[in-house]
KEDO-992914 format. One line per 8 residues: number of its first residue (from 1); their letters; for each residue y, z, x of N, C-alpha, C. Coordinates in Angstrom, 2 decimals. Atoms other than C-alpha are relative to their C-alpha. Layout:
<pts>
NUM) A) Y Z X Y Z X Y Z X | ...
</pts>
This chain:
<pts>
1) MELVTVFR) 1.43 -0.30 1.01 55.17 -13.16 44.21 0.59 -0.82 -1.24 | 0.07 0.35 1.35 55.42 -15.75 41.27 -1.19 0.52 -1.05 | 0.66 -0.82 1.18 54.67 -14.32 37.81 -0.61 -0.99 -0.66 | 0.93 0.79 1.48 52.38 -15.93 34.84 0.20 0.80 -0.94 | 0.28 -1.09 1.08 52.55 -15.03 31.77 -1.47 -0.28 -0.98 | 1.73 0.18 0.00 48.89 -14.23 30.43 -0.20 0.40 -1.65 | 0.69 -0.70 1.63 49.90 -12.80 26.74 1.94 -0.43 -1.19 | -1.37 -0.09 0.78 52.92 -13.58 24.03 -0.22 0.52 -1.16
9) TFRDAEAQ) 0.11 -0.66 1.40 53.81 -11.65 20.79 1.17 0.06 -0.63 | -1.84 -0.43 0.59 56.78 -11.25 18.36 0.12 1.52 -0.18 | -0.45 -1.03 -0.06 55.88 -7.69 18.53 0.02 0.99 1.18 | -0.21 -0.56 -1.06 56.67 -5.47 21.03 -1.10 1.01 -0.02 | 1.63 -1.39 -0.51 54.09 -2.43 20.45 -1.32 -1.02 -0.27 | 0.58 0.61 -0.62 51.86 -5.16 20.86 -0.51 -0.25 1.55 | -0.58 0.21 -1.72 52.98 -6.10 24.31 -0.22 1.23 0.40 | -0.09 -1.31 -0.49 53.28 -2.28 24.72 -0.94 -0.08 0.41
17) VVRSRLDA) 1.49 0.03 -0.66 49.80 -1.86 24.79 -0.78 -1.12 0.65 | 0.50 1.28 -0.18 48.57 -5.30 25.95 0.27 0.61 1.72 | -0.76 -0.46 -1.39 50.83 -4.13 29.46 -0.73 1.14 0.39 | 0.88 -0.81 0.17 49.07 -0.74 29.18 -1.17 -0.10 0.41 | 1.59 0.22 -0.45 45.16 -1.88 29.27 0.11 -0.99 0.92 | 0.63 0.80 -1.07 45.75 -4.11 32.02 0.77 1.00 1.18 | 0.14 -0.70 -0.60 47.81 -1.46 33.89 -0.85 1.18 0.32 | 1.12 -0.90 -0.49 45.12 0.91 33.49 -1.40 -0.76 0.64
25) AGIPATIR) 1.20 0.27 -0.47 42.61 -1.45 34.77 0.83 -1.02 1.53 | -0.47 0.13 -0.44 44.74 -1.71 37.48 1.38 -1.34 0.52 | -0.49 1.00 -0.15 46.40 -5.09 37.52 1.89 0.43 -0.37 | -1.23 -0.17 0.83 50.41 -4.66 37.08 0.60 -0.75 -0.38 | -1.00 1.04 1.09 52.39 -6.28 34.50 1.01 1.29 -0.46 | -1.21 -0.05 0.48 55.41 -6.36 33.09 0.20 -0.46 -1.51 | -0.27 1.14 1.53 57.09 -7.65 29.44 1.38 -0.37 0.42 | -1.15 0.92 0.56 60.12 -9.86 29.42 0.68 0.46 -1.30
33) NEKSNLAG) -0.42 -0.01 1.64 62.06 -9.48 26.58 0.12 1.05 -0.90 | 0.32 -0.99 0.39 60.92 -5.74 26.09 1.68 0.68 -0.12 | -1.26 -0.53 0.06 64.80 -4.65 26.44 0.90 -0.20 -1.17 | -0.80 0.42 1.10 66.03 -6.95 23.26 -0.78 0.78 -1.14 | 0.32 -0.70 1.26 64.09 -4.84 20.94 1.06 1.14 -0.40 | -1.66 -0.91 0.91 67.14 -3.35 18.61 -0.84 0.35 -1.01 | 0.83 -0.26 1.05 64.50 -3.20 15.88 -1.00 1.47 -0.33 | 1.12 -0.72 0.43 62.08 -0.76 16.41 -1.61 -1.07 0.16
41) SAGIAGIE) 1.38 0.35 -0.46 58.08 -1.59 16.94 -0.01 -1.71 -0.33 | 0.05 0.79 0.24 58.56 -4.73 14.72 0.67 -1.66 0.14 | -1.26 1.67 -1.15 61.33 -7.09 16.88 0.63 -0.34 -0.72 | -0.86 1.25 0.85 63.68 -9.13 15.78 -0.53 -1.04 -0.10 | 0.72 1.52 0.33 62.95 -12.34 14.43 0.60 -1.02 1.10 | -0.31 1.36 -1.26 62.63 -15.16 17.33 -0.25 0.69 1.21 | -0.26 -0.45 -1.08 62.54 -12.65 20.01 -1.45 -0.02 0.48 | 1.54 0.04 -0.67 59.18 -13.46 21.86 -0.07 0.89 1.00
49) FLVDVPEV) 0.43 -0.41 -1.12 57.69 -10.99 24.34 -0.78 -0.46 0.44 | 1.46 0.16 -0.78 55.70 -11.73 27.27 0.29 0.85 0.90 | 0.33 -0.59 -1.31 53.73 -10.53 29.43 -0.87 -0.12 1.27 | 0.19 -0.02 -1.13 53.63 -11.01 32.98 -0.49 0.75 1.39 | 0.67 -1.01 -0.82 51.31 -10.35 35.82 0.25 -1.33 1.13 | 0.22 0.58 -1.26 51.09 -11.74 39.54 -0.88 -1.16 0.17 | 0.35 1.41 0.50 49.75 -15.23 39.76 -1.65 0.80 0.35 | 1.00 -0.87 -0.45 46.83 -13.41 41.71 -0.99 0.39 -0.49
57) NAADARSL) 0.73 -1.07 1.31 45.71 -11.51 38.57 0.09 -0.55 -0.94 | -0.27 0.46 1.27 46.00 -13.94 35.84 -0.98 0.00 -0.10 | 1.37 0.17 -0.08 42.27 -14.72 36.00 -0.36 1.62 -0.75 | 0.97 -1.25 0.04 41.38 -11.17 35.80 0.99 0.35 -1.42 | -0.37 -0.88 1.46 44.09 -10.25 32.84 -0.01 -0.33 -0.86 | 0.74 0.80 1.21 43.11 -13.11 30.78 -0.98 0.66 -0.60 | 1.59 -0.56 0.51 39.68 -11.88 30.98 -0.10 1.47 -1.06 | -0.15 -1.29 0.64 40.53 -8.40 30.09 0.69 -0.02 -1.18
65) IDAPKDNP) -0.62 0.38 1.27 43.02 -9.30 27.31 -1.05 -0.74 -0.91 | 0.98 0.97 0.80 40.26 -11.72 25.77 -1.52 1.19 -0.81 | 1.35 -0.95 0.02 37.54 -8.85 25.98 0.19 0.85 -1.42 | 0.12 -0.66 0.85 36.69 -7.21 22.85 0.65 1.15 0.68 | -0.97 -1.43 -0.06 38.96 -3.84 22.50 -0.81 0.51 -0.39 | 0.57 -1.61 0.31 35.78 -1.66 21.79 -1.17 -0.74 1.13 | 0.88 0.81 -1.24 34.00 -3.15 25.21 0.82 0.00 1.09 | -0.69 -0.14 -1.60 35.93 -1.56 27.97 -0.85 -0.46 1.13
73) Q) 0.58 0.58 -0.77 35.32 -3.65 31.17 0.28 1.26 1.40
</pts>
């Protein structure tokens, strides 16, 4: 199964929120570099957190991420 990065951030908390939204929508998601967060939700300078989903779910994931947060799909 090929994974695709659908979201990038330097803030762990933001990556966690995106992953939670995807999981709630039934889209399996993982965060790469989440174990690198030694400084709490602020993250470590230069560490980027990548939210990955299976390639077959990438379009749906991007649509969900781009949707207004106060208008759940």
